[in-house]
N, C-alpha and C positions, 0 to 999 in steps of 0.2 A: 297765927298763921300768916306768913308773908303774902303780900297782895301785889300783883302786877297792875301798875297804875296806867302805864302809856308804852306803847310801841311806837317808835319814831323811826320813819323811813326817810332817808336822805335822798333828794332828788335834784338833777340838774336843771330840770324843767317843771316848775311847779304847776304851771297851768296845765300841760299835757297830762301830768300825774292826777291832777284834780279832775280832768275830764274823764279819766279811766275810771277812777273810785265813785265819781258822781254819777255820770251818764251810764257807764257801762255796768257797775255793781250796784248802782242806786242808792249810794250813802249820801246823806245830807249833812252838810258841815255844821258843826256846833259853833265854831269860831273860825274866822278868817283874818289873817293879817297880811302885811307885805310880803313875809318870807315863810308863812307856814298856813295849814289848814288843818283843824281838828275836828274829828267824827267821834261821836258817843256810839260805842258799840256794845253796850250792856255792860260787860265786865271790866273792859280796859279800854281805854281812848287810843283811837289810831291817829297819829300825827304824821303829816307829810312836811317835811322840813326842807326848804331849799338849802342847797350846799352852804356852809358856812365860808366866809372870807377867811384867807390864810392867816390873818392876825388873830382872829377868834380861835382857829384851830390851834394855833401856837400856844395863845394864852391858857388852853386846856390840855397842852402837851398831846394833841392828836395828830395824826397823819391826815393828809389830804384825802377826800374822798375818792373811792375808787373810780377810774374812768368807765370800766366796764364790769359786768357781772357783780353788781351790787348786791344781788341776792344770793350768792353763791353760799350754798349750805344752809340756808334759812328756809323755813316754809310755815306759812301762817294759815289758819283755818278759819273760814268765814261761813256763817250760816245766813242765808238770805231769806225773806218771807214771799219768795216767788218761785215758779216753776224753774227747775234747773234747766230745762231745755231753752227757755226764754233768755236766761243769763248767759248761757253758752253760745247762743246766737249773737248776743251783743258783743262779747268777747270776740268772737270771730270777725265781727264787722269793725272792730275798734282800730283806729290808727295807732299802731305801737304795741297794743295788747296781743296776747297769743294764747290759745287754747292748745294745751299740750295734750291731752286725750279727751275722747268723746266722754259724755256722761255715762256712767255705768254703776252698778251695784257692786259694793265690795264686801269681802267677808266679815268685816266688823259691823255690818247691818245697815249701813247708809248708802245713799246714792250721791255720787260725787263726780267731779271732773277737775282737772288741774289746769290752772291759767297762770301765765306770766304777766306781770305789770310792765309798762313801758320801761321802767327802770330795771327790770329784771328780776323783781321779787316774785317767787312762787306761791301761789295760793291753792289750797284745797278748798273748793266751793261746794257748798251744800244748799240745796234749795228746799222750797216747801213740800217738795215730794219725797224728801229723804225720810 
């Protein structure tokens, strides 16, 4: 069976993205480098990667990262070991992060809210009360 090993999110501001994932969502970095930070999340590593310079993008035949709407069309699901209302409150207070909906029970049997990271990535967040 195929296994998803890593989800890599590009960021124009690594420090701001790290603050969101570490201070707001409570993730602890497994590895931190000059241009990236990696978080062990159980089944798949989450990696924040600073935008690659143009010469690296060209070497891999990739376009430049988008200036806006980096997370357009993508959604990630995270489950955290703490009450959902606590996490929602931190997202609301975070510089650059945004809670898109209030915590609510959904038809598929869990309690969630949606949040957008400073770079525009959308997350479904589940807490320990889900």
